[in-house]
Structures are given as C-alpha cells and as structure tokens.
TITORNU-989306 format. One record per atom (N, C-alpha, C, O): atom name; z, y, x; chain; residue number from 0. Coordinates in nm, 2 decimals, decimal comma. Layout:
<atoms>
+------+--------+--------+--------+-------+-----+
| atom |     zz |     yy |     xx | kette |  nr |
+------+--------+--------+--------+-------+-----+
|   CA |      Z |      Y |      X |     A | NUM |
...
+------+--------+--------+--------+-------+-----+
</atoms>
This chain:
<atoms>
+------+--------+--------+--------+-------+-----+
| atom |     zz |     yy |     xx | kette |  nr |
+------+--------+--------+--------+-------+-----+
|    N |   0,92 |  15,11 |  13,99 |     A |   0 |
|   CA |   0,94 |  15,01 |  13,89 |     A |   0 |
|    C |   0,97 |  14,88 |  13,97 |     A |   0 |
|    O |   0,89 |  14,84 |  14,05 |     A |   0 |
|    N |   1,09 |  14,82 |  13,94 |     A |   1 |
|   CA |   1,13 |  14,69 |  14,01 |     A |   1 |
|    C |   1,05 |  14,58 |  13,95 |     A |   1 |
|    O |   1,03 |  14,57 |  13,83 |     A |   1 |
|    N |   1,01 |  14,48 |  14,04 |     A |   2 |
|   CA |   0,94 |  14,37 |  13,99 |     A |   2 |
|    C |   1,04 |  14,25 |  13,97 |     A |   2 |
|    O |   1,14 |  14,25 |  14,03 |     A |   2 |
|    N |   1,00 |  14,16 |  13,88 |     A |   3 |
|   CA |   1,08 |  14,05 |  13,85 |     A |   3 |
|    C |   1,08 |  13,95 |  13,96 |     A |   3 |
|    O |   0,98 |  13,93 |  14,02 |     A |   3 |
|    N |   1,20 |  13,89 |  14,00 |     A |   4 |
|   CA |   1,20 |  13,79 |  14,10 |     A |   4 |
|    C |   1,11 |  13,67 |  14,06 |     A |   4 |
|    O |   1,10 |  13,64 |  13,94 |     A |   4 |
|    N |   1,04 |  13,61 |  14,15 |     A |   5 |
|   CA |   0,96 |  13,49 |  14,12 |     A |   5 |
|    C |   1,04 |  13,38 |  14,07 |     A |   5 |
|    O |   1,16 |  13,37 |  14,10 |     A |   5 |
|    N |   0,98 |  13,30 |  13,99 |     A |   6 |
|   CA |   1,05 |  13,18 |  13,93 |     A |   6 |
|    C |   1,13 |  13,21 |  13,81 |     A |   6 |
|    O |   1,21 |  13,12 |  13,76 |     A |   6 |
|    N |   1,12 |  13,33 |  13,76 |     A |   7 |
|   CA |   1,20 |  13,36 |  13,64 |     A |   7 |
|    C |   1,12 |  13,33 |  13,51 |     A |   7 |
|    O |   0,99 |  13,34 |  13,51 |     A |   7 |
|    N |   1,19 |  13,28 |  13,41 |     A |   8 |
|   CA |   1,13 |  13,25 |  13,28 |     A |   8 |
|    C |   1,22 |  13,31 |  13,17 |     A |   8 |
|    O |   1,34 |  13,28 |  13,17 |     A |   8 |
|    N |   1,17 |  13,39 |  13,08 |     A |   9 |
|   CA |   1,24 |  13,44 |  12,97 |     A |   9 |
|    C |   1,18 |  13,38 |  12,84 |     A |   9 |
|    O |   1,06 |  13,38 |  12,83 |     A |   9 |
|    N |   1,26 |  13,32 |  12,76 |     A |  10 |
|   CA |   1,22 |  13,26 |  12,63 |     A |  10 |
|    C |   1,28 |  13,33 |  12,52 |     A |  10 |
|    O |   1,40 |  13,36 |  12,52 |     A |  10 |
|    N |   1,20 |  13,36 |  12,42 |     A |  11 |
|   CA |   1,25 |  13,43 |  12,30 |     A |  11 |
|    C |   1,20 |  13,36 |  12,17 |     A |  11 |
|    O |   1,09 |  13,32 |  12,17 |     A |  11 |
|    N |   1,29 |  13,34 |  12,08 |     A |  12 |
|   CA |   1,25 |  13,27 |  11,95 |     A |  12 |
|    C |   1,26 |  13,37 |  11,84 |     A |  12 |
|    O |   1,35 |  13,45 |  11,82 |     A |  12 |
|    N |   1,15 |  13,36 |  11,75 |     A |  13 |
|   CA |   1,15 |  13,44 |  11,63 |     A |  13 |
|    C |   1,11 |  13,34 |  11,51 |     A |  13 |
|    O |   1,05 |  13,24 |  11,54 |     A |  13 |
|    N |   1,15 |  13,38 |  11,39 |     A |  14 |
|   CA |   1,11 |  13,30 |  11,28 |     A |  14 |
|    C |   1,04 |  13,39 |  11,18 |     A |  14 |
|    O |   1,11 |  13,45 |  11,09 |     A |  14 |
|    N |   0,91 |  13,41 |  11,19 |     A |  15 |
|   CA |   0,84 |  13,50 |  11,10 |     A |  15 |
|    C |   0,83 |  13,46 |  10,96 |     A |  15 |
|    O |   0,83 |  13,54 |  10,87 |     A |  15 |
|    N |   0,83 |  13,33 |  10,93 |     A |  16 |
|   CA |   0,84 |  13,28 |  10,79 |     A |  16 |
|    C |   0,93 |  13,15 |  10,79 |     A |  16 |
|    O |   0,96 |  13,09 |  10,89 |     A |  16 |
|    N |   0,97 |  13,12 |  10,67 |     A |  17 |
|   CA |   1,05 |  13,00 |  10,65 |     A |  17 |
|    C |   0,97 |  12,88 |  10,70 |     A |  17 |
|    O |   0,85 |  12,86 |  10,66 |     A |  17 |
|    N |   1,03 |  12,80 |  10,79 |     A |  18 |
|   CA |   0,96 |  12,68 |  10,84 |     A |  18 |
|    C |   0,88 |  12,70 |  10,96 |     A |  18 |
|    O |   0,81 |  12,60 |  11,01 |     A |  18 |
|    N |   0,87 |  12,82 |  11,01 |     A |  19 |
|   CA |   0,79 |  12,85 |  11,13 |     A |  19 |
|    C |   0,88 |  12,92 |  11,24 |     A |  19 |
|    O |   0,95 |  13,01 |  11,21 |     A |  19 |
|    N |   0,87 |  12,86 |  11,36 |     A |  20 |
|   CA |   0,93 |  12,92 |  11,47 |     A |  20 |
|    C |   0,83 |  12,96 |  11,58 |     A |  20 |
|    O |   0,73 |  12,88 |  11,60 |     A |  20 |
|    N |   0,85 |  13,07 |  11,64 |     A |  21 |
|   CA |   0,76 |  13,11 |  11,75 |     A |  21 |
|    C |   0,84 |  13,13 |  11,87 |     A |  21 |
|    O |   0,94 |  13,20 |  11,88 |     A |  21 |
|    N |   0,80 |  13,06 |  11,98 |     A |  22 |
|   CA |   0,87 |  13,07 |  12,11 |     A |  22 |
|    C |   0,78 |  13,15 |  12,20 |     A |  22 |
|    O |   0,66 |  13,11 |  12,22 |     A |  22 |
|    N |   0,83 |  13,26 |  12,24 |     A |  23 |
|   CA |   0,75 |  13,35 |  12,33 |     A |  23 |
|    C |   0,80 |  13,34 |  12,47 |     A |  23 |
|    O |   0,92 |  13,35 |  12,50 |     A |  23 |
|    N |   0,71 |  13,31 |  12,57 |     A |  24 |
|   CA |   0,75 |  13,29 |  12,71 |     A |  24 |
|    C |   0,70 |  13,41 |  12,79 |     A |  24 |
|    O |   0,58 |  13,44 |  12,78 |     A |  24 |
|    N |   0,79 |  13,46 |  12,88 |     A |  25 |
|   CA |   0,75 |  13,56 |  12,97 |     A |  25 |
|    C |   0,79 |  13,51 |  13,11 |     A |  25 |
|    O |   0,89 |  13,45 |  13,13 |     A |  25 |
|    N |   0,71 |  13,55 |  13,21 |     A |  26 |
|   CA |   0,74 |  13,51 |  13,35 |     A |  26 |
|    C |   0,65 |  13,40 |  13,40 |     A |  26 |
|    O |   0,53 |  13,41 |  13,39 |     A |  26 |
|    N |   0,72 |  13,29 |  13,45 |     A |  27 |
|   CA |   0,64 |  13,18 |  13,51 |     A |  27 |
|    C |   0,69 |  13,05 |  13,46 |     A |  27 |
|    O |   0,81 |  13,03 |  13,44 |     A |  27 |
|    N |   0,60 |  12,96 |  13,44 |     A |  28 |
|   CA |   0,63 |  12,82 |  13,41 |     A |  28 |
|    C |   0,59 |  12,74 |  13,53 |     A |  28 |
|    O |   0,47 |  12,72 |  13,55 |     A |  28 |
|    N |   0,68 |  12,69 |  13,61 |     A |  29 |
|   CA |   0,66 |  12,61 |  13,73 |     A |  29 |
|    C |   0,76 |  12,50 |  13,73 |     A |  29 |
|    O |   0,83 |  12,47 |  13,64 |     A |  29 |
|    N |   0,76 |  12,43 |  13,85 |     A |  30 |
|   CA |   0,85 |  12,32 |  13,86 |     A |  30 |
|    C |   1,00 |  12,36 |  13,84 |     A |  30 |
|    O |   1,08 |  12,28 |  13,78 |     A |  30 |
|    N |   1,04 |  12,47 |  13,88 |     A |  31 |
|   CA |   1,17 |  12,52 |  13,86 |     A |  31 |
|    C |   1,21 |  12,56 |  13,72 |     A |  31 |
|    O |   1,33 |  12,55 |  13,68 |     A |  31 |
|    N |   1,11 |  12,61 |  13,65 |     A |  32 |
|   CA |   1,15 |  12,67 |  13,51 |     A |  32 |
|    C |   1,10 |  12,58 |  13,40 |     A |  32 |
|    O |   1,15 |  12,60 |  13,29 |     A |  32 |
|    N |   1,02 |  12,48 |  13,43 |     A |  33 |
|   CA |   0,97 |  12,39 |  13,32 |     A |  33 |
|    C |   1,08 |  12,32 |  13,24 |     A |  33 |
|    O |   1,07 |  12,31 |  13,12 |     A |  33 |
|    N |   1,19 |  12,28 |  13,31 |     A |  34 |
|   CA |   1,30 |  12,22 |  13,23 |     A |  34 |
|    C |   1,36 |  12,31 |  13,12 |     A |  34 |
|    O |   1,39 |  12,26 |  13,01 |     A |  34 |
|    N |   1,36 |  12,44 |  13,15 |     A |  35 |
|   CA |   1,41 |  12,53 |  13,05 |     A |  35 |
|    C |   1,32 |  12,54 |  12,93 |     A |  35 |
|    O |   1,36 |  12,55 |  12,81 |     A |  35 |
|    N |   1,19 |  12,54 |  12,96 |     A |  36 |
|   CA |   1,09 |  12,54 |  12,85 |     A |  36 |
|    C |   1,10 |  12,41 |  12,77 |     A |  36 |
|    O |   1,10 |  12,42 |  12,64 |     A |  36 |
|    N |   1,11 |  12,30 |  12,83 |     A |  37 |
|   CA |   1,13 |  12,17 |  12,76 |     A |  37 |
|    C |   1,25 |  12,18 |  12,67 |     A |  37 |
|    O |   1,24 |  12,14 |  12,55 |     A |  37 |
|    N |   1,36 |  12,22 |  12,72 |     A |  38 |
|   CA |   1,48 |  12,23 |  12,64 |     A |  38 |
|    C |   1,47 |  12,31 |  12,52 |     A |  38 |
|    O |   1,51 |  12,27 |  12,41 |     A |  38 |
|    N |   1,40 |  12,43 |  12,53 |     A |  39 |
|   CA |   1,38 |  12,51 |  12,42 |     A |  39 |
|    C |   1,29 |  12,45 |  12,32 |     A |  39 |
|    O |   1,32 |  12,45 |  12,20 |     A |  39 |
|    N |   1,18 |  12,39 |  12,36 |     A |  40 |
|   CA |   1,09 |  12,32 |  12,27 |     A |  40 |
|    C |   1,15 |  12,20 |  12,20 |     A |  40 |
|    O |   1,13 |  12,19 |  12,08 |     A |  40 |
|    N |   1,22 |  12,12 |  12,27 |     A |  41 |
|   CA |   1,29 |  12,00 |  12,22 |     A |  41 |
|    C |   1,39 |  12,04 |  12,11 |     A |  41 |
|    O |   1,40 |  11,98 |  12,01 |     A |  41 |
|    N |   1,46 |  12,15 |  12,14 |     A |  42 |
|   CA |   1,56 |  12,20 |  12,03 |     A |  42 |
|    C |   1,49 |  12,23 |  11,91 |     A |  42 |
|    O |   1,53 |  12,20 |  11,80 |     A |  42 |
|    N |   1,38 |  12,31 |  11,92 |     A |  43 |
|   CA |   1,30 |  12,35 |  11,80 |     A |  43 |
|    C |   1,24 |  12,24 |  11,73 |     A |  43 |
|    O |   1,22 |  12,24 |  11,61 |     A |  43 |
|    N |   1,19 |  12,14 |  11,81 |     A |  44 |
|   CA |   1,12 |  12,02 |  11,75 |     A |  44 |
|    C |   1,22 |  11,93 |  11,68 |     A |  44 |
|    O |   1,18 |  11,85 |  11,59 |     A |  44 |
|    N |   1,35 |  11,93 |  11,71 |     A |  45 |
|   CA |   1,45 |  11,85 |  11,65 |     A |  45 |
|    C |   1,51 |  11,93 |  11,53 |     A |  45 |
|    O |   1,59 |  11,88 |  11,46 |     A |  45 |
|    N |   1,47 |  12,05 |  11,51 |     A |  46 |
|   CA |   1,52 |  12,14 |  11,40 |     A |  46 |
|    C |   1,45 |  12,11 |  11,27 |     A |  46 |
|    O |   1,38 |  12,00 |  11,25 |     A |  46 |
|    N |   1,46 |  12,20 |  11,18 |     A |  47 |
|   CA |   1,41 |  12,18 |  11,04 |     A |  47 |
|    C |   1,27 |  12,24 |  11,02 |     A |  47 |
|    O |   1,22 |  12,24 |  10,90 |     A |  47 |
|    N |   1,22 |  12,30 |  11,12 |     A |  48 |
|   CA |   1,09 |  12,37 |  11,10 |     A |  48 |
|    C |   0,97 |  12,27 |  11,08 |     A |  48 |
|    O |   0,98 |  12,16 |  11,13 |     A |  48 |
|    N |   0,87 |  12,32 |  11,02 |     A |  49 |
|   CA |   0,75 |  12,24 |  11,01 |     A |  49 |
|    C |   0,63 |  12,29 |  11,10 |     A |  49 |
|    O |   0,53 |  12,22 |  11,12 |     A |  49 |
|    N |   0,65 |  12,41 |  11,16 |     A |  50 |
|   CA |   0,55 |  12,46 |  11,25 |     A |  50 |
|    C |   0,62 |  12,53 |  11,36 |     A |  50 |
|    O |   0,71 |  12,61 |  11,35 |     A |  50 |
|    N |   0,57 |  12,50 |  11,48 |     A |  51 |
|   CA |   0,62 |  12,56 |  11,61 |     A |  51 |
|    C |   0,50 |  12,62 |  11,68 |     A |  51 |
|    O |   0,40 |  12,55 |  11,71 |     A |  51 |
|    N |   0,51 |  12,75 |  11,71 |     A |  52 |
|   CA |   0,40 |  12,81 |  11,79 |     A |  52 |
|    C |   0,46 |  12,85 |  11,92 |     A |  52 |
|    O |   0,56 |  12,92 |  11,93 |     A |  52 |
|    N |   0,39 |  12,82 |  12,03 |     A |  53 |
|   CA |   0,43 |  12,86 |  12,16 |     A |  53 |
|    C |   0,34 |  12,96 |  12,21 |     A |  53 |
|    O |   0,22 |  12,94 |  12,23 |     A |  53 |
|    N |   0,39 |  13,08 |  12,23 |     A |  54 |
|   CA |   0,31 |  13,20 |  12,28 |     A |  54 |
|    C |   0,32 |  13,21 |  12,43 |     A |  54 |
|    O |   0,43 |  13,25 |  12,48 |     A |  54 |
|    N |   0,21 |  13,18 |  12,50 |     A |  55 |
|   CA |   0,21 |  13,19 |  12,64 |     A |  55 |
|    C |   0,14 |  13,32 |  12,69 |     A |  55 |
|    O |   0,12 |  13,33 |  12,81 |     A |  55 |
|    N |   0,10 |  13,41 |  12,60 |     A |  56 |
|   CA |   0,02 |  13,52 |  12,64 |     A |  56 |
|    C |   0,08 |  13,61 |  12,74 |     A |  56 |
|    O |   0,00 |  13,69 |  12,80 |     A |  56 |
|    N |   0,21 |  13,62 |  12,75 |     A |  57 |
|   CA |   0,27 |  13,71 |  12,84 |     A |  57 |
|    C |   0,32 |  13,65 |  12,97 |     A |  57 |
|    O |   0,39 |  13,71 |  13,05 |     A |  57 |
|    N |   0,28 |  13,52 |  13,00 |     A |  58 |
|   CA |   0,31 |  13,46 |  13,12 |     A |  58 |
|    C |   0,23 |  13,51 |  13,24 |     A |  58 |
|    O |   0,12 |  13,56 |  13,22 |     A |  58 |
|    N |   0,29 |  13,51 |  13,35 |     A |  59 |
|   CA |   0,22 |  13,55 |  13,48 |     A |  59 |
|    C |   0,16 |  13,43 |  13,54 |     A |  59 |
|    O |   0,06 |  13,43 |  13,62 |     A |  59 |
|    N |   0,23 |  13,31 |  13,52 |     A |  60 |
|   CA |   0,18 |  13,19 |  13,58 |     A |  60 |
|    C |   0,22 |  13,07 |  13,49 |     A |  60 |
|    O |   0,33 |  13,06 |  13,44 |     A |  60 |
|    N |   0,13 |  12,97 |  13,48 |     A |  61 |
|   CA |   0,15 |  12,85 |  13,41 |     A |  61 |
|    C |   0,10 |  12,73 |  13,49 |     A |  61 |
|    O |  -0,02 |  12,72 |  13,50 |     A |  61 |
|    N |   0,19 |  12,65 |  13,55 |     A |  62 |
|   CA |   0,14 |  12,55 |  13,64 |     A |  62 |
|    C |   0,13 |  12,41 |  13,57 |     A |  62 |
|    O |   0,15 |  12,40 |  13,45 |     A |  62 |
|    N |   0,09 |  12,31 |  13,65 |     A |  63 |
|   CA |   0,06 |  12,18 |  13,60 |     A |  63 |
|    C |   0,19 |  12,12 |  13,53 |     A |  63 |
|    O |   0,18 |  12,04 |  13,44 |     A |  63 |
|    N |   0,30 |  12,16 |  13,58 |     A |  64 |
|   CA |   0,43 |  12,10 |  13,52 |     A |  64 |
|    C |   0,44 |  12,15 |  13,37 |     A |  64 |
|    O |   0,49 |  12,08 |  13,29 |     A |  64 |
|    N |   0,39 |  12,27 |  13,35 |     A |  65 |
|   CA |   0,39 |  12,32 |  13,21 |     A |  65 |
|    C |   0,30 |  12,23 |  13,11 |     A |  65 |
|    O |   0,34 |  12,21 |  13,00 |     A |  65 |
|    N |   0,19 |  12,18 |  13,16 |     A |  66 |
|   CA |   0,11 |  12,09 |  13,08 |     A |  66 |
|    C |   0,19 |  11,97 |  13,05 |     A |  66 |
|    O |   0,18 |  11,92 |  12,93 |     A |  66 |
|    N |   0,26 |  11,91 |  13,14 |     A |  67 |
|   CA |   0,34 |  11,79 |  13,12 |     A |  67 |
|    C |   0,44 |  11,82 |  13,01 |     A |  67 |
|    O |   0,47 |  11,73 |  12,92 |     A |  67 |
|    N |   0,50 |  11,94 |  13,01 |     A |  68 |
|   CA |   0,60 |  11,97 |  12,91 |     A |  68 |
|    C |   0,53 |  11,98 |  12,78 |     A |  68 |
|    O |   0,59 |  11,93 |  12,68 |     A |  68 |
|    N |   0,41 |  12,04 |  12,77 |     A |  69 |
|   CA |   0,34 |  12,05 |  12,64 |     A |  69 |
|    C |   0,30 |  11,91 |  12,59 |     A |  69 |
|    O |   0,30 |  11,89 |  12,47 |     A |  69 |
|    N |   0,26 |  11,82 |  12,68 |     A |  70 |
|   CA |   0,22 |  11,69 |  12,63 |     A |  70 |
|    C |   0,34 |  11,62 |  12,57 |     A |  70 |
|    O |   0,33 |  11,55 |  12,47 |     A |  70 |
|    N |   0,46 |  11,63 |  12,64 |     A |  71 |
|   CA |   0,58 |  11,57 |  12,59 |     A |  71 |
|    C |   0,62 |  11,63 |  12,45 |     A |  71 |
|    O |   0,66 |  11,56 |  12,36 |     A |  71 |
|    N |   0,61 |  11,76 |  12,44 |     A |  72 |
|   CA |   0,64 |  11,83 |  12,32 |     A |  72 |
|    C |   0,55 |  11,79 |  12,21 |     A |  72 |
|    O |   0,59 |  11,78 |  12,09 |     A |  72 |
|    N |   0,42 |  11,77 |  12,24 |     A |  73 |
|   CA |   0,32 |  11,73 |  12,14 |     A |  73 |
|    C |   0,36 |  11,59 |  12,08 |     A |  73 |
|    O |   0,36 |  11,57 |  11,96 |     A |  73 |
|    N |   0,40 |  11,50 |  12,17 |     A |  74 |
|   CA |   0,45 |  11,36 |  12,12 |     A |  74 |
|    C |   0,57 |  11,38 |  12,03 |     A |  74 |
|    O |   0,58 |  11,31 |  11,93 |     A |  74 |
|    N |   0,67 |  11,46 |  12,07 |     A |  75 |
|   CA |   0,79 |  11,48 |  11,99 |     A |  75 |
|    C |   0,75 |  11,55 |  11,86 |     A |  75 |
|    O |   0,81 |  11,51 |  11,76 |     A |  75 |
|    N |   0,66 |  11,64 |  11,86 |     A |  76 |
|   CA |   0,61 |  11,71 |  11,74 |     A |  76 |
|    C |   0,56 |  11,60 |  11,64 |     A |  76 |
|    O |   0,58 |  11,61 |  11,52 |     A |  76 |
|    N |   0,47 |  11,51 |  11,69 |     A |  77 |
|   CA |   0,41 |  11,41 |  11,61 |     A |  77 |
|    C |   0,52 |  11,32 |  11,55 |     A |  77 |
|    O |   0,52 |  11,29 |  11,43 |     A |  77 |
|    N |   0,62 |  11,29 |  11,63 |     A |  78 |
|   CA |   0,73 |  11,20 |  11,58 |     A |  78 |
|    C |   0,81 |  11,27 |  11,47 |     A |  78 |
|    O |   0,86 |  11,21 |  11,38 |     A |  78 |
|    N |   0,83 |  11,40 |  11,48 |     A |  79 |
|   CA |   0,91 |  11,48 |  11,39 |     A |  79 |
|    C |   0,83 |  11,55 |  11,28 |     A |  79 |
|    O |   0,89 |  11,62 |  11,20 |     A |  79 |
|    N |   0,70 |  11,51 |  11,27 |     A |  80 |
|   CA |   0,62 |  11,57 |  11,17 |     A |  80 |
|    C |   0,61 |  11,72 |  11,17 |     A |  80 |
|    O |   0,62 |  11,79 |  11,07 |     A |  80 |
|    N |   0,61 |  11,78 |  11,29 |     A |  81 |
|   CA |   0,60 |  11,92 |  11,31 |     A |  81 |
|    C |   0,47 |  11,95 |  11,37 |     A |  81 |
|    O |   0,42 |  11,88 |  11,46 |     A |  81 |
|    N |   0,41 |  12,06 |  11,32 |     A |  82 |
|   CA |   0,28 |  12,11 |  11,38 |     A |  82 |
|    C |   0,31 |  12,20 |  11,50 |     A |  82 |
|    O |   0,39 |  12,29 |  11,49 |     A |  82 |
|    N |   0,25 |  12,16 |  11,62 |     A |  83 |
|   CA |   0,28 |  12,24 |  11,74 |     A |  83 |
|    C |   0,14 |  12,31 |  11,77 |     A |  83 |
|    O |   0,04 |  12,24 |  11,79 |     A |  83 |
|    N |   0,15 |  12,44 |  11,79 |     A |  84 |
|   CA |   0,03 |  12,52 |  11,83 |     A |  84 |
|    C |   0,07 |  12,59 |  11,96 |     A |  84 |
|    O |   0,18 |  12,64 |  11,98 |     A |  84 |
|    N |  -0,03 |  12,60 |  12,05 |     A |  85 |
|   CA |  -0,01 |  12,68 |  12,17 |     A |  85 |
|    C |  -0,11 |  12,79 |  12,17 |     A |  85 |
|    O |  -0,23 |  12,78 |  12,15 |     A |  85 |
|    N |  -0,06 |  12,91 |  12,20 |     A |  86 |
|   CA |  -0,14 |  13,03 |  12,21 |     A |  86 |
|    C |  -0,14 |  13,08 |  12,35 |     A |  86 |
|    O |  -0,04 |  13,14 |  12,40 |     A |  86 |
|    N |  -0,25 |  13,05 |  12,43 |     A |  87 |
|   CA |  -0,25 |  13,10 |  12,57 |     A |  87 |
|    C |  -0,28 |  13,24 |  12,59 |     A |  87 |
|    O |  -0,24 |  13,30 |  12,69 |     A |  87 |
|    N |  -0,33 |  13,31 |  12,49 |     A |  88 |
|   CA |  -0,37 |  13,45 |  12,50 |     A |  88 |
|    C |  -0,45 |  13,48 |  12,62 |     A |  88 |
|    O |  -0,55 |  13,41 |  12,65 |     A |  88 |
|    N |  -0,42 |  13,58 |  12,69 |     A |  89 |
|   CA |  -0,49 |  13,62 |  12,81 |     A |  89 |
|    C |  -0,43 |  13,56 |  12,94 |     A |  89 |
|    O |  -0,48 |  13,60 |  13,05 |     A |  89 |
|    N |  -0,34 |  13,47 |  12,93 |     A |  90 |
|   CA |  -0,28 |  13,41 |  13,05 |     A |  90 |
|    C |  -0,39 |  13,32 |  13,11 |     A |  90 |
|    O |  -0,41 |  13,21 |  13,06 |     A |  90 |
|    N |  -0,45 |  13,36 |  13,22 |     A |  91 |
|   CA |  -0,56 |  13,29 |  13,28 |     A |  91 |
|    C |  -0,51 |  13,15 |  13,33 |     A |  91 |
|    O |  -0,59 |  13,05 |  13,32 |     A |  91 |
|    N |  -0,39 |  13,14 |  13,39 |     A |  92 |
|   CA |  -0,35 |  13,01 |  13,44 |     A |  92 |
|    C |  -0,33 |  12,91 |  13,33 |     A |  92 |
|    O |  -0,35 |  12,79 |  13,34 |     A |  92 |
|    N |  -0,27 |  12,96 |  13,21 |     A |  93 |
|   CA |  -0,25 |  12,87 |  13,10 |     A |  93 |
|    C |  -0,39 |  12,83 |  13,04 |     A |  93 |
|    O |  -0,41 |  12,71 |  13,01 |     A |  93 |
|    N |  -0,48 |  12,92 |  13,03 |     A |  94 |
|   CA |  -0,61 |  12,88 |  12,98 |     A |  94 |
|    C |  -0,68 |  12,78 |  13,07 |     A |  94 |
|    O |  -0,74 |  12,68 |  13,02 |     A |  94 |
|    N |  -0,67 |  12,80 |  13,20 |     A |  95 |
|   CA |  -0,73 |  12,71 |  13,29 |     A |  95 |
|    C |  -0,67 |  12,57 |  13,28 |     A |  95 |
|    O |  -0,74 |  12,47 |  13,28 |     A |  95 |
|    N |  -0,54 |  12,56 |  13,28 |     A |  96 |
|   CA |  -0,47 |  12,43 |  13,27 |     A |  96 |
|    C |  -0,51 |  12,36 |  13,14 |     A |  96 |
|    O |  -0,53 |  12,24 |  13,14 |     A |  96 |
|    N |  -0,51 |  12,44 |  13,03 |     A |  97 |
|   CA |  -0,55 |  12,37 |  12,90 |     A |  97 |
|    C |  -0,69 |  12,33 |  12,90 |     A |  97 |
|    O |  -0,72 |  12,22 |  12,85 |     A |  97 |
|    N |  -0,78 |  12,40 |  12,97 |     A |  98 |
|   CA |  -0,92 |  12,36 |  12,98 |     A |  98 |
|    C |  -0,93 |  12,24 |  13,06 |     A |  98 |
|    O |  -1,01 |  12,15 |  13,03 |     A |  98 |
|    N |  -0,86 |  12,24 |  13,18 |     A |  99 |
|   CA |  -0,87 |  12,12 |  13,27 |     A |  99 |
|    C |  -0,82 |  11,99 |  13,20 |     A |  99 |
|    O |  -0,88 |  11,88 |  13,23 |     A |  99 |
|    N |  -0,73 |  12,01 |  13,11 |     A | 100 |
|   CA |  -0,67 |  11,89 |  13,05 |     A | 100 |
|    C |  -0,74 |  11,86 |  12,91 |     A | 100 |
|    O |  -0,70 |  11,77 |  12,84 |     A | 100 |
|    N |  -0,84 |  11,94 |  12,89 |     A | 101 |
|   CA |  -0,91 |  11,94 |  12,76 |     A | 101 |
|    C |  -0,81 |  11,94 |  12,64 |     A | 101 |
|    O |  -0,83 |  11,87 |  12,54 |     A | 101 |
|    N |  -0,71 |  12,02 |  12,66 |     A | 102 |
|   CA |  -0,61 |  12,03 |  12,55 |     A | 102 |
|    C |  -0,51 |  11,92 |  12,55 |     A | 102 |
|    O |  -0,40 |  11,94 |  12,50 |     A | 102 |
|    N |  -0,54 |  11,80 |  12,60 |     A | 103 |
|   CA |  -0,44 |  11,69 |  12,59 |     A | 103 |
|    C |  -0,39 |  11,66 |  12,45 |     A | 103 |
|    O |  -0,28 |  11,62 |  12,44 |     A | 103 |
|    N |  -0,48 |  11,68 |  12,35 |     A | 104 |
|   CA |  -0,44 |  11,66 |  12,21 |     A | 104 |
|    C |  -0,36 |  11,78 |  12,16 |     A | 104 |
|    O |  -0,31 |  11,77 |  12,05 |     A | 104 |
|    N |  -0,35 |  11,89 |  12,24 |     A | 105 |
|   CA |  -0,28 |  12,00 |  12,19 |     A | 105 |
|    C |  -0,36 |  12,09 |  12,11 |     A | 105 |
|    O |  -0,49 |  12,10 |  12,12 |     A | 105 |
|    N |  -0,30 |  12,15 |  12,01 |     A | 106 |
|   CA |  -0,37 |  12,25 |  11,92 |     A | 106 |
|    C |  -0,35 |  12,39 |  11,98 |     A | 106 |
|    O |  -0,24 |  12,43 |  11,98 |     A | 106 |
|    N |  -0,47 |  12,45 |  12,01 |     A | 107 |
|   CA |  -0,46 |  12,59 |  12,06 |     A | 107 |
|    C |  -0,50 |  12,69 |  11,96 |     A | 107 |
|    O |  -0,59 |  12,66 |  11,87 |     A | 107 |
|    N |  -0,45 |  12,80 |  11,97 |     A | 108 |
|   CA |  -0,49 |  12,92 |  11,88 |     A | 108 |
|    C |  -0,57 |  13,02 |  11,96 |     A | 108 |
|    O |  -0,61 |  13,12 |  11,90 |     A | 108 |
+------+--------+--------+--------+-------+-----+
</atoms>
C-alpha cells in the first residue's frame, strides 16, 4: 500500500441539508496547506449557507497554522451570520491545538 506524500491536503464538500455545508479534510494542515483550507472555508462563508461544519476527524496532522485559519474563519462567519462548527473527531493534533487555544471562540462538536 503506497503512502501519501507529506504535505498533502484533500478537501471535500458535501451539502447534507439545505443551508448546511460540510468540509471534510484529509491529510495534513500545516504551513504549506493552510492557505488551501482558508480558501475553501472563505468560499463557503461567502456563500448562502447558514451552517458550516469543518470535519477534521480524518486528518493526520493539524498544526498551529490551522488554528489561525480557524480563528480567521470564525471572524468571517460572525460577519456573514454563519454558524461555524469544528469537529476534531479522533485527530489528536487537532484536539490538542483546540485545547491549547481553549477553542479561540470556536464551536466544537
């Protein structure tokens, strides 16, 4: 079984209900991939949805740069009257970062 090259990030969007978007991230969120995550979240936060859920449960790594992206996304969500929720799942690095930042005003599931 071939392993994924380091530094890869795959993002997938689904719309389970009207007004709700779920962004699922696989791979790693680090200095090199965080801009892609920001672009995806910013697009969804400028859209017509009222709820955005970010699923981090399948990430292998979530670094400090990811927290900065989430903090910016939370500010944009507040401005656009969108509810932003973060689901760290079993991703230990995401849970650790969210705990260290005491959520940073982020709503976790």
